[in-house]
N, C-alpha and C positions, 0 to 999 in steps of 0.2 A: 846404282844401289840394287842389291840383291833382293828378290822377293821371297818372303817366307812361304814355303810350300806347305807348311803345316796348318795354315789358316783355312778354315772351311769356306767355300764360296757362298755368297749371299744370293738366294733365289727369290725373285719377286713374281708373285702370281696375281694376274688381273682377271677378275671374274666379270663376265658380261651378263648384265641383268636383262631378263626377258621383257617383252612388251605386255605381259599380263595375259589373262585369259581372253579368248575371243569374244565372249559375251559381255565383257566390260567395254567394248568399243561402241561407237555411235552409228555405225553403218545401218544396223537394223532399225534404228529409230527413223531414219529417212525413208526406208522402204515401208515401214508401218504407217508413217504419216501420209505417204502417197496412197496407200490402200484405204485409209480412212477417208481421205479426200475423194477418192473415186467412189466409195460407197455412199458418201453424202450426196455427191452429184447424181448418183443413180436414184436414190430415194427422192431427191428433189424432182427429178424427171418424172418418176412415177406419180408423185403428188400433183405435179402440174397437169399430167395427162388426165388425172381423175377429177381435178378441181376446176378445170377450164371447159368452156363450151367449144363446140366445133368451130365457131367463128373466131374465137380467141386463139385457138390452136393454129388456124390458118394465118392469122395475123403474125403469130410468132414465127411460123415457117417462112412467111414473106419477108420478115425482118432479116433472117439469116440467109435467105435465098431470094433476093428481090427480083420481081418480075419486070421492073423497069430497066431498060438497058442504059448503062452508064458509059458515056463517051470517054475513051482513054487518052484522047488527044487534048492537051491543055491549051489554053489561050496564049496569046503572044505577050501579055503583060507579065510583070514580075512582082505584082502586088500580092496581097493576101488572097484575093479571089482569082489570081492568074489573069487579070485583065477582063474578067467577066462581071456583069452586073449581078446583084443578088437576086433579081427577078427574071433572069434570062431563062430560056427554055431548058438549058442543060443544067443550070445550077439548082433550080428548085427541086427536081426529082432527086438529084444526087445528095442534096442536103437533107432530104426526107421531110421537107416542109409542105409538100403537096404536089398535086398534079397541075398540068397546064393545058392549054387548048390543044397543043400538038402531042403532048405526052400525058394522057389521062390515066388514072388508075382504073382498076377493074370496074368500079361503080361510077366511073366518069365524074369523080368529085375529088376534092382535096382531102387530105388526111386531117386537116384542121377543121375548125367549126364553120368557116366561111370560105366561099370561092369567089373569085373576081368575075363579076358580070352575070352570075347566075346563082340561084338558090341551091343549098346543099340538099341533095335527095335524101340523105340519111336523116337530116333534121326534119324534113317534110314528112317522112314516113314515121318518125318518132312522134311528131305532133298528131298525125292521123291515129296512131295507136293510143296515144293519151286521150284523144277525143273519144275513142271507142271505150276506153276504160272509164272515162267520166260518165258516159251514157249508161254503162252497166252499174256503176256505183252511185249514181245521182249526185255527183260532186257539184254540178252546175245546173241542176234541174231535176226532172222526174226520172226515176230509175227504171230500167228495164226489168229489174228483179224486185219482187215485193219484199216486204219486211220479213216475212216468215222464212223466205229462202235466202235473204241477204246474209244471214249469219253463217251460211255454209259456203260463202264465196269470198275469196281473197284475190285481188288483182295486183299486178306489178308489171312495170315496163322494164325490161332488161335488154342487154345487147343482143339477145336471141330473138326478142319480140315481146308481145303482150302475153303474159302468163296468167291464165284464169284458173285458179286452184279451187276445186270443189272437194270439201272435206266432210267427213261424217263425225257425229258425236255419239255418246252412249245412248242418248234418247232418240236420235234420228240417224238411221243408217242409210248408206247409199246402196248397199247390196243385201239381199236376203241371205239366210243361212245356206241355201243351196247355190249361191253365187249369182242368182238372177238380179237385175236392177230393181230397185224399189221405185215407188211413184215419185219420190223426191228426186232421184237421179233422172228419171224420165222428164220431169218438169224442168230441171236444170238444163238438160240436153236441148229441149225446145228453145230455151232462152238463148243458149250459145249458138244454136243454128240460126235463130233469127238475127242475132248480132253479126254473124258471119256474112250476112247478105249486104251489110253496109261497106264491107271492104273486100279486097280480092286476094288477101294474103293466104298462102298455104297454111295448113293446120298440122299440128303434131299432137298426138295423144299419148300420155304417160300414166302408168298405173303404179301405185305405191300401197304397201300394206304395213301395219305395225308389226313389231317383233312379237314372237310367241312368248308367253310368260313361263313356259316349260320347255324343256329340251325334247324335241320330237324325234322319233326314230326316222321319219321321212319328212324332211322340210319341203313344204309345197309353196313357200312364199313366192318363188319365181313364177310358178304356174298360175297362182292366184292373181298376182299382179298383172300377168300377161292377159288373163281372162278378163280382168276389169278394164284394161285398156282396150281390148277387143270389143267388149260390150259397149263402151262409150263410142268407139268408132262406128259401130253398127247403129246406135241410136242417132248419131249425127246424120248418117246416111239416110236413115228412115225419115228424118225431118227435112230432107231435101239438100243436104250438103253433097256436092258431087264427089264421087270416089277419087277423082284425079286431084282434088284439092288437099286430100289427106296425105301428107308427105311421109309420115312414119307413125308407127305404133310401138311404144317402148315399154318394157317391164323393168322396174327397179327393185322389186322385192322389198326388203326392209332396210336397204342400204343407204337411203337418203331420208332420214326422219326429219320432220319439220319441228319437232319438239325435242327437248333434251332427253326426256324419258323415251327410249325406243319402243316401249310397250304402250305408249299413250294412244288412245283411240283416235286422236286428232291426226296421227300419222297415216291413217287409212284415208287415202284421197286419190282423186283423179285430176290430172292437169291437162288443160287444153291450151296450146300455145299458138298464137297467131304469129307465125314466123315472118321475119323480115324478108322482103323480096330481093 
């Protein structure tokens, strides 16, 4: 059959659709999520460094970098513990349940509340600090501090040690206008020095000041808190505390208020800490 040459040819055009604009994709969301996660981890790290004590930070460091050597050679059994007993010398440190006679921790005691065969030194020291606290606050008898001075003293036992907080009120200040200590602070220093003779723990002195109600051209909160801590250190030494027992003198300015209102007079205080040995 002949083909009609007058018929126009049929042309079919196929258009390729593009993938859309680049910003409509999802790759940037993954990168942004990684960035936000990294920033959150960074701020968590900064918060932990500011909110924890030196002893707590050392505990965190030991968790990620343990000082106890772990044997890499497993036992001959094929059970859950690899043929070893739960109370063996190798398993206890590796499981983090505590130290043993052959592999003791830095303080020669278990991480738990009890050790086998001997008392926990941390618990004994805590009991000693609590007894000193009770003597200061008359929880079980006569107080070392009279009633007039007692309202300026707050004590608490923490993982750092026994914290003795000496604070001032609008009616009774710890320091004069020129920065020199008042009779109240000198009397409190005598009491703390007398209490320190009952124990052998090193001491730390920390100074705090309330925030200023107005914006100052030159903020001297760091200098003032350092001077207050230095005055307390000198008063303790004048009362017979050896210089070698004072481990540190720290200024905190107005960065660690004890009251919600940073300008509260109660935030002006001096802390003497009986550190754990």
